N, CA, C and O atoms as a DFTB+ gen file, in Angstrom:
556 C
 N C O
     1  1      39.368      35.587       6.696
     2  2      38.034      34.808       7.270
     3  2      37.023      35.573       7.778
     4  3      35.898      35.080       7.860
     5  1      37.339      37.278       8.319
     6  2      36.504      37.555       9.346
     7  2      35.656      38.142       8.010
     8  3      34.430      38.208       8.097
     9  1      36.326      38.560       6.791
    10  2      35.425      39.284       5.852
    11  2      34.296      37.883       4.798
    12  3      33.536      38.206       3.885
    13  1      34.471      36.715       5.184
    14  2      33.609      35.632       4.606
    15  2      32.314      35.535       5.407
    16  3      31.135      35.278       5.162
    17  1      33.319      35.970       6.856
    18  2      32.111      35.459       7.946
    19  2      30.880      36.851       7.420
    20  3      29.777      36.581       6.945
    21  1      31.293      38.041       7.601
    22  2      30.378      39.275       7.621
    23  2      30.013      39.136       5.896
    24  3      28.845      39.404       5.616
    25  1      30.599      38.880       5.149
    26  2      29.658      38.366       3.737
    27  2      28.486      37.504       3.807
    28  3      27.439      37.739       3.204
    29  1      28.709      36.413       4.625
    30  2      27.783      35.650       4.998
    31  2      26.771      35.908       5.759
    32  3      25.716      35.340       6.039
    33  1      27.179      36.661       5.978
    34  2      25.914      37.603       7.323
    35  2      25.382      38.255       6.520
    36  3      24.153      38.184       6.552
    37  1      25.976      39.133       5.493
    38  2      25.061      39.981       4.783
    39  2      24.034      39.840       3.874
    40  3      23.105      40.622       3.673
    41  1      24.388      38.238       3.061
    42  2      23.972      37.443       2.334
    43  2      22.700      36.897       2.841
    44  3      21.824      36.822       1.979
    45  1      22.435      36.570       3.803
    46  2      21.901      35.983       4.547
    47  2      20.491      37.194       4.784
    48  3      19.345      37.080       4.347
    49  1      21.007      38.188       5.520
    50  2      20.102      39.315       5.660
    51  2      19.479      39.504       4.255
    52  3      18.428      38.899       4.039
    53  1      19.831      40.020       3.600
    54  2      19.766      40.224       2.004
    55  2      18.558      39.182       1.430
    56  3      17.500      39.452       0.860
    57  1      19.143      37.899       1.809
    58  2      18.312      36.973       1.125
    59  2      16.949      36.957       1.724
    60  3      15.926      37.014       1.042
    61  1      16.974      36.859       3.302
    62  2      15.542      36.716       3.991
    63  2      14.927      37.694       3.337
    64  3      14.002      37.391       2.584
    65  1      15.446      39.512       3.546
    66  2      14.423      40.258       3.691
    67  2      13.631      40.512       1.951
    68  3      12.429      40.769       1.887
    69  1      14.550      40.385       0.577
    70  2      14.228      39.984      -0.727
    71  2      13.015      39.121      -0.535
    72  3      11.863      39.416      -0.853
    73  1      13.486      37.882       0.097
    74  2      12.602      36.447      -0.255
    75  2      10.926      37.090       0.545
    76  3       9.895      36.455       0.322
    77  1      10.906      37.952       1.146
    78  2       9.797      37.812       2.130
    79  2       8.791      39.121       1.367
    80  3       9.140      40.256       1.045
    81  1       7.621      38.536       1.256
    82  2       7.028      39.433       0.355
    83  2       6.173      40.483       1.255
    84  3       5.470      41.405       0.841
    85  1       6.396      40.135       2.449
    86  2       5.409      41.283       3.212
    87  2       4.083      40.787       3.543
    88  3       3.438      41.256       4.481
    89  1       3.605      39.721       2.693
    90  2       2.004      39.067       2.853
    91  2       1.953      37.663       3.969
    92  3       2.834      36.828       4.175
    93  1       0.825      37.758       4.463
    94  2       0.887      36.614       5.555
    95  2      -0.344      35.403       4.629
    96  3      -1.513      35.590       4.290
    97  1       0.464      34.325       4.479
    98  2       0.224      33.446       3.812
    99  2      -1.393      32.829       4.761
   100  3      -1.603      32.966       5.966
   101  1      -2.177      32.263       3.883
   102  2      -3.681      32.164       4.588
   103  2      -4.360      31.363       4.025
   104  3      -4.566      31.656       2.847
   105  1      -4.988      30.093       4.501
   106  2      -5.977      29.286       3.967
   107  2      -7.274      28.827       5.079
   108  3      -7.514      29.489       6.089
   109  1      -7.829      27.929       4.799
   110  2      -9.120      27.727       5.813
   111  2     -10.085      26.893       5.075
   112  3      -9.924      26.541       3.907
   113  1     -11.120      26.589       5.834
   114  2     -12.412      25.590       5.319
   115  2     -13.467      26.429       5.494
   116  3     -13.718      26.892       6.606
   117  1     -14.262      26.738       4.311
   118  2     -15.847      27.033       4.583
   119  2     -17.204      26.267       4.355
   120  3     -17.767      26.136       3.268
   121  1     -17.655      25.755       5.651
   122  2     -18.790      24.837       6.035
   123  2     -20.020      25.610       6.173
   124  3     -19.993      26.790       6.522
   125  1     -21.126      24.966       5.904
   126  2     -22.630      25.029       6.420
   127  2     -22.665      25.272       7.573
   128  3     -21.890      24.621       8.273
   129  1     -23.339      26.039       8.084
   130  2     -24.068      26.516       9.568
   131  2     -24.683      25.600      10.024
   132  3     -24.325      25.177      11.123
   133  1     -25.693      25.046       9.415
   134  2     -26.313      23.844       9.798
   135  2     -25.782      22.138      10.173
   136  3     -26.028      21.440      11.157
   137  1     -25.167      21.927       9.238
   138  2     -24.795      20.423       9.489
   139  2     -23.280      20.203       9.334
   140  3     -22.806      19.075       9.202
   141  1     -22.378      21.572       9.360
   142  2     -21.189      21.655       9.156
   143  2     -20.447      20.713       7.752
   144  3     -19.294      20.281       7.768
   145  1     -21.274      20.573       6.782
   146  2     -20.627      19.886       5.494
   147  2     -19.925      21.276       5.102
   148  3     -20.117      22.441       5.450
   149  1     -19.004      20.625       4.202
   150  2     -18.033      21.687       3.408
   151  2     -18.932      22.598       2.023
   152  3     -19.886      22.113       1.415
   153  1     -18.560      23.465       1.857
   154  2     -19.190      24.185       0.747
   155  2     -18.146      23.567      -0.724
   156  3     -16.920      23.640      -0.794
   157  1     -18.689      23.228      -1.326
   158  2     -17.686      22.397      -2.016
   159  2     -17.345      23.371      -3.594
   160  3     -16.670      22.840      -4.475
   161  1     -17.817      24.585      -3.746
   162  2     -17.960      25.330      -5.184
   163  2     -17.633      26.886      -4.419
   164  3     -18.098      27.149      -3.310
   165  1     -16.647      27.982      -5.303
   166  2     -16.544      29.460      -5.464
   167  2     -15.528      29.536      -5.091
   168  3     -14.642      28.687      -5.188
   169  1     -15.454      31.042      -4.374
   170  2     -14.512      31.635      -3.988
   171  2     -14.723      32.537      -2.883
   172  3     -15.662      33.265      -2.561
   173  1     -13.272      32.218      -2.253
   174  2     -13.627      33.492      -0.737
   175  2     -12.985      34.468      -1.266
   176  3     -11.988      34.214      -1.942
   177  1     -13.518      36.135      -1.030
   178  2     -12.724      37.189      -1.189
   179  2     -12.531      37.657      -0.135
   180  3     -13.479      37.727       0.647
   181  1     -11.251      38.133       0.244
   182  2     -10.495      39.216       1.319
   183  2     -10.587      40.709       0.647
   184  3      -9.584      40.831      -0.056
   185  1     -11.229      41.654       0.595
   186  2     -11.502      43.058       0.416
   187  2     -11.311      44.279       1.184
   188  3     -12.248      44.554       1.934
   189  1     -10.315      45.080       1.175
   190  2      -9.817      46.081       2.068
   191  2      -9.471      47.554       1.347
   192  3      -8.285      47.882       1.401
   193  1     -10.095      48.176       0.894
   194  2     -10.154      49.484       0.190
   195  2     -10.203      49.002      -1.239
   196  3     -11.263      48.631      -1.741
   197  1      -8.992      49.006      -1.932
   198  2      -9.303      48.728      -3.149
   199  2      -8.219      47.402      -3.466
   200  3      -7.579      47.240      -4.505
   201  1      -8.220      46.699      -2.500
   202  2      -7.317      45.323      -2.752
   203  2      -8.299      44.351      -2.801
   204  3      -9.402      44.539      -2.289
   205  1      -7.931      43.097      -3.499
   206  2      -8.860      42.156      -3.868
   207  2      -7.865      41.035      -3.620
   208  3      -6.893      40.949      -4.370
   209  1      -8.121      39.697      -2.084
   210  2      -7.218      38.665      -2.922
   211  2      -8.398      37.623      -2.803
   212  3      -9.436      37.951      -2.228
   213  1      -8.248      36.456      -3.310
   214  2      -9.504      35.156      -3.428
   215  2      -8.787      33.917      -3.222
   216  3      -7.575      33.794      -3.401
   217  1      -9.535      33.045      -2.858
   218  2      -9.103      31.880      -2.568
   219  2     -10.108      30.797      -3.356
   220  3     -11.268      30.939      -2.966
   221  1      -9.975      29.906      -4.217
   222  2     -10.917      29.145      -4.642
   223  2     -11.118      27.846      -4.054
   224  3     -10.227      27.012      -3.892
   225  1     -12.498      27.695      -3.700
   226  2     -12.707      26.430      -3.081
   227  2     -12.968      25.070      -3.092
   228  3     -14.074      24.576      -3.309
   229  1     -12.066      24.541      -2.886
   230  2     -12.505      22.604      -3.239
   231  2     -13.335      22.208      -2.538
   232  3     -13.978      22.820      -1.684
   233  1     -13.412      20.504      -3.038
   234  2     -14.502      19.820      -2.392
   235  2     -14.567      19.809      -1.258
   236  3     -15.698      19.838      -0.773
   237  1     -13.494      19.767      -0.434
   238  2     -13.520      19.827       0.958
   239  2     -13.924      21.276       1.297
   240  3     -14.024      21.419       2.515
   241  1     -14.140      22.191       0.720
   242  2     -14.402      23.092       1.415
   243  2     -13.003      24.158       2.094
   244  3     -13.024      25.110       2.875
   245  1     -12.095      23.594       1.508
   246  2     -10.957      24.172       1.801
   247  2     -10.390      25.285       0.545
   248  3     -10.654      25.124      -0.647
   249  1      -9.599      26.380       1.070
   250  2      -9.073      27.283       0.008
   251  2      -7.842      27.957       0.668
   252  3      -7.614      28.062       1.873
   253  1      -7.026      28.432      -0.478
   254  2      -5.841      28.763       0.003
   255  2      -5.786      30.514      -0.901
   256  3      -5.959      30.722      -2.102
   257  1      -5.447      31.662       0.346
   258  2      -5.671      32.684      -0.898
   259  2      -4.480      33.273      -1.229
   260  3      -3.446      33.266      -0.561
   261  1      -4.691      33.824      -2.381
   262  2      -3.541      35.022      -3.214
   263  2      -4.289      35.931      -3.586
   264  3      -5.508      35.894      -3.754
   265  1      -3.375      37.001      -3.762
   266  2      -3.425      38.168      -4.752
   267  2      -2.797      38.427      -6.113
   268  3      -3.393      38.879      -7.091
   269  1      -1.530      38.085      -6.049
   270  2      -0.986      38.471      -7.599
   271  2      -0.301      37.245      -7.855
   272  3       0.398      37.134      -8.862
   273  1      -0.461      36.151      -6.892
   274  2      -0.302      34.342      -7.116
   275  2      -1.180      33.599      -6.988
   276  3      -2.069      34.443      -6.875
   277  1      -1.764      32.524      -6.897
   278  2      -2.477      31.702      -6.463
   279  2      -2.626      31.352      -5.467
   280  3      -3.754      30.980      -5.144
   281  1      -1.331      31.305      -4.343
   282  2      -1.384      31.315      -2.964
   283  2      -0.223      31.969      -2.261
   284  3       0.618      31.351      -1.608
   285  1      -0.249      33.314      -2.456
   286  2       0.861      34.160      -2.088
   287  2       0.344      35.091      -0.826
   288  3       1.023      36.058      -0.482
   289  1      -0.801      34.782      -0.200
   290  2      -1.154      35.297       0.971
   291  2      -1.547      36.617       0.673
   292  3      -1.761      36.903      -0.505
   293  1      -1.673      37.447       1.537
   294  2      -2.434      38.668       1.807
   295  2      -1.488      39.627       2.361
   296  3      -0.533      39.053       2.884
   297  1      -1.436      40.861       2.419
   298  2      -0.969      41.866       3.071
   299  2      -1.456      41.909       4.567
   300  3      -2.583      41.441       4.729
   301  1      -0.821      42.380       5.686
   302  2      -1.422      42.841       6.590
   303  2      -2.181      43.829       6.514
   304  3      -1.920      44.861       5.895
   305  1      -3.704      43.489       7.455
   306  2      -4.510      44.361       7.610
   307  2      -5.706      43.784       8.008
   308  3      -5.702      42.682       8.556
   309  1      -6.848      44.472       7.772
   310  2      -8.555      44.007       8.107
   311  2      -8.680      44.315       6.829
   312  3      -8.201      45.123       6.033
   313  1      -9.866      42.994       6.853
   314  2     -10.562      42.470       5.399
   315  2     -11.897      42.189       6.009
   316  3     -12.289      41.682       7.060
   317  1     -12.582      42.845       4.677
   318  2     -14.284      42.088       4.840
   319  2     -13.926      40.700       3.875
   320  3     -13.079      40.540       2.996
   321  1     -14.853      39.878       4.385
   322  2     -15.003      38.233       3.742
   323  2     -16.209      38.182       3.476
   324  3     -17.206      38.521       4.114
   325  1     -16.017      37.583       2.152
   326  2     -17.217      37.281       1.633
   327  2     -16.787      35.960       0.328
   328  3     -15.707      35.586      -0.131
   329  1     -18.152      35.570       0.080
   330  2     -18.198      34.094      -0.551
   331  2     -18.449      34.771      -2.134
   332  3     -18.961      35.890      -2.163
   333  1     -18.090      34.100      -3.451
   334  2     -18.588      34.405      -5.004
   335  2     -18.563      33.535      -5.743
   336  3     -17.416      33.137      -5.944
   337  1     -19.304      33.029      -6.264
   338  2     -19.311      32.350      -7.325
   339  2     -19.887      30.576      -6.723
   340  3     -19.576      29.515      -7.264
   341  1     -20.553      30.709      -5.793
   342  2     -20.708      29.588      -4.932
   343  2     -22.213      29.066      -5.362
   344  3     -23.231      29.127      -4.673
   345  1     -22.067      28.533      -6.705
   346  2     -23.555      28.337      -7.569
   347  2     -23.501      26.714      -8.155
   348  3     -22.546      25.984      -8.421
   349  1     -25.099      26.492      -8.229
   350  2     -24.982      25.077      -8.815
   351  2     -25.700      25.460      -9.794
   352  3     -26.518      26.365      -9.625
   353  1     -25.553      24.896     -10.919
   354  2     -25.934      25.127     -12.119
   355  2     -26.413      23.737     -12.756
   356  3     -25.943      22.770     -13.356
   357  1     -27.665      24.233     -12.252
   358  2     -29.447      23.048     -12.544
   359  2     -29.095      22.539     -14.482
   360  3     -28.746      23.240     -15.431
   361  1     -29.401      21.023     -14.381
   362  2     -29.697      20.658     -15.798
   363  2     -30.568      21.193     -16.569
   364  3     -31.759      20.980     -16.339
   365  1     -30.176      22.009     -17.657
   366  2     -31.520      22.872     -18.244
   367  2     -32.153      21.622     -19.350
   368  3     -31.605      20.684     -19.927
   369  1     -33.584      22.135     -19.313
   370  2     -34.185      21.298     -20.425
   371  2     -33.656      21.270     -21.770
   372  3     -33.211      22.245     -22.376
   373  1     -33.728      20.208     -22.147
   374  2     -33.199      20.598     -23.787
   375  2     -31.494      19.731     -23.340
   376  3     -31.180      18.841     -24.131
   377  1     -30.987      19.866     -22.739
   378  2     -29.516      20.074     -22.533
   379  2     -28.917      21.345     -22.994
   380  3     -27.700      21.526     -23.028
   381  1     -29.629      22.052     -23.281
   382  2     -28.563      23.559     -23.965
   383  2     -27.739      24.034     -23.476
   384  3     -27.007      24.644     -24.255
   385  1     -27.329      24.077     -21.982
   386  2     -26.709      24.366     -21.199
   387  2     -26.575      26.176     -20.579
   388  3     -25.680      26.868     -20.093
   389  1     -27.992      26.359     -20.938
   390  2     -27.992      27.969     -20.389
   391  2     -29.142      27.785     -19.517
   392  3     -30.192      28.238     -19.975
   393  1     -29.219      27.090     -18.078
   394  2     -29.813      27.173     -17.113
   395  2     -29.518      28.470     -16.262
   396  3     -28.328      28.777     -16.329
   397  1     -30.196      29.218     -15.567
   398  2     -29.320      29.855     -14.531
   399  2     -28.986      29.090     -13.428
   400  3     -29.584      28.066     -13.096
   401  1     -27.916      29.636     -12.784
   402  2     -27.494      29.289     -11.451
   403  2     -27.983      29.368     -10.511
   404  3     -28.735      30.328     -10.343
   405  1     -27.777      28.316      -9.352
   406  2     -28.838      28.688      -8.432
   407  2     -27.743      28.978      -6.928
   408  3     -26.831      28.168      -6.763
   409  1     -27.861      29.834      -6.173
   410  2     -27.088      29.955      -5.325
   411  2     -27.127      29.025      -4.094
   412  3     -28.136      28.644      -3.500
   413  1     -26.129      28.798      -3.885
   414  2     -25.714      27.586      -2.665
   415  2     -25.814      28.221      -0.953
   416  3     -26.093      27.489      -0.003
   417  1     -25.532      29.670      -0.830
   418  2     -25.104      30.121       0.076
   419  2     -25.980      31.318       0.265
   420  3     -26.420      31.905      -0.723
   421  1     -26.299      31.774       1.667
   422  2     -27.853      32.540       1.278
   423  2     -26.972      34.350       0.626
   424  3     -25.787      34.573       0.378
   425  1     -28.183      35.281       0.550
   426  2     -27.401      36.155       0.045
   427  2     -26.426      37.039       0.431
   428  3     -25.530      37.586      -0.211
   429  1     -26.845      37.103       1.937
   430  2     -26.066      37.984       2.809
   431  2     -24.779      37.978       2.649
   432  3     -24.186      39.048       2.512
   433  1     -23.986      36.550       2.633
   434  2     -22.632      36.159       2.462
   435  2     -22.260      36.392       0.975
   436  3     -21.144      35.979       0.659
   437  1     -22.999      36.979       0.014
   438  2     -21.994      37.058      -1.162
   439  2     -21.715      38.778      -1.339
   440  3     -21.404      39.371      -2.372
   441  1     -21.918      39.284      -0.111
   442  2     -21.187      40.661      -0.173
   443  2     -20.235      40.954       0.920
   444  3     -20.202      40.193       1.887
   445  1     -19.635      41.751       0.874
   446  2     -18.655      41.967       2.165
   447  2     -19.397      42.790       2.948
   448  3     -19.466      42.396       4.112
   449  1     -19.940      43.738       2.724
   450  2     -20.928      44.582       3.213
   451  2     -22.122      44.178       4.235
   452  3     -22.587      44.973       5.051
   453  1     -22.431      43.223       4.125
   454  2     -23.950      42.607       4.557
   455  2     -23.296      40.946       5.281
   456  3     -24.167      40.260       5.816
   457  1     -22.093      40.469       5.281
   458  2     -21.550      38.959       5.261
   459  2     -21.604      38.997       6.651
   460  3     -22.220      38.057       7.153
   461  1     -20.850      40.308       7.869
   462  2     -20.691      40.172       8.720
   463  2     -19.224      38.974       9.199
   464  3     -19.052      38.380      10.263
   465  1     -18.531      38.971       8.171
   466  2     -17.374      38.362       8.454
   467  2     -16.183      39.250       8.343
   468  3     -16.226      40.097       7.451
   469  1     -15.188      39.199       9.058
   470  2     -14.630      40.078       8.766
   471  2     -12.839      39.215       9.209
   472  3     -12.892      38.420      10.148
   473  1     -11.428      39.420       8.528
   474  2     -10.219      38.524       9.576
   475  2      -9.182      39.869       9.272
   476  3      -9.246      40.599       8.283
   477  1      -8.420      39.954      10.167
   478  2      -7.612      40.667      10.504
   479  2      -6.035      39.694      10.261
   480  3      -5.568      38.857      11.034
   481  1      -5.609      40.047       9.248
   482  2      -4.008      39.297       8.806
   483  2      -2.999      40.145       9.835
   484  3      -2.492      41.220       9.515
   485  1      -2.794      39.496      11.104
   486  2      -1.314      40.012      11.785
   487  2      -0.248      39.518      11.786
   488  3       0.639      39.929      12.533
   489  1      -0.026      38.195      10.677
   490  2       1.083      37.613      10.542
   491  2       1.253      36.801      11.415
   492  3       2.241      36.082      11.266
   493  1       0.564      36.621      12.407
   494  2       0.311      35.363      13.636
   495  2      -0.606      34.350      12.861
   496  3      -0.065      33.414      12.273
   497  1      -2.535      34.560      12.825
   498  2      -3.111      34.045      12.790
   499  2      -3.087      33.535      10.793
   500  3      -3.010      34.388       9.908
   501  1      -3.170      32.066      10.530
   502  2      -2.965      31.666       8.894
   503  2      -3.681      30.996       8.905
   504  3      -3.191      29.979       8.416
   505  1      -4.875      30.790       9.220
   506  2      -6.138      30.207       9.092
   507  2      -6.923      30.608       9.947
   508  3      -6.808      30.875      11.144
   509  1      -8.206      30.644       8.824
   510  2      -9.209      31.625       8.862
   511  2     -10.945      30.367       8.661
   512  3     -11.801      30.753       7.865
   513  1     -11.084      29.597       9.108
   514  2     -12.241      28.926       9.180
   515  2     -13.451      29.741       9.275
   516  3     -13.315      30.940       9.516
   517  1     -14.884      29.130       9.081
   518  2     -15.748      30.180       8.841
   519  2     -17.184      29.315       8.036
   520  3     -17.025      28.468       7.156
   521  1     -18.684      29.800       8.623
   522  2     -19.533      29.182       8.747
   523  2     -20.216      29.876       7.805
   524  3     -19.910      31.068       7.829
   525  1     -21.190      29.537       6.814
   526  2     -22.178      30.360       5.625
   527  2     -23.874      29.522       6.321
   528  3     -24.043      28.516       7.010
   529  1     -24.657      30.326       5.840
   530  2     -25.509      30.023       5.978
   531  2     -26.257      29.220       4.321
   532  3     -25.727      29.524       3.253
   533  1     -27.074      28.559       4.336
   534  2     -27.389      27.788       2.690
   535  2     -28.424      29.079       2.619
   536  3     -28.836      29.878       3.460
   537  1     -28.668      28.863       1.005
   538  2     -29.634      29.821       0.506
   539  2     -30.575      29.468       0.874
   540  3     -30.306      28.552       1.650
   541  1     -31.886      29.642       0.810
   542  2     -33.585      29.546       0.789
   543  2     -33.677      28.535      -0.030
   544  3     -33.070      28.790      -1.070
   545  1     -34.234      27.346      -0.032
   546  2     -34.870      26.564      -1.247
   547  2     -36.304      26.957      -1.508
   548  3     -37.321      26.908      -0.817
   549  1     -36.058      27.343      -2.673
   550  2     -37.249      27.819      -4.048
   551  2     -37.982      26.859      -3.951
   552  3     -37.542      25.740      -4.216
   553  1     -39.305      27.048      -3.542
   554  2     -40.587      26.168      -4.094
   555  2     -41.281      26.453      -5.255
   556  3     -42.229      25.745      -5.598
């Protein structure tokens, strides 16, 4: 009986150690700063050194971050955050699909060095909601 109990403890420790990928699950929501409406397209990017993790933004502005898998989280650390691919593709004349995409967010939010957004994955905070400015409307 003593051996079975010891084996059970060892098995439990090994299982929890092997099952933990060391990454912090992370999700959030991206909204516009002017009216709080959701950004409905694009990707949220978390970058540190040469590591990059992304989360696809849904119609409700929500995203889940993954690095090697769709939603496997990010390793602990501090990340620069930016939005990529948040574009609207206008209907082109003649319907040939060759229209130039128009960014929905201000250019500063499309680069980690200018966005001003950072996130520290510390194992405690698992939700990162943030706001972006809209792109200026060209006349």
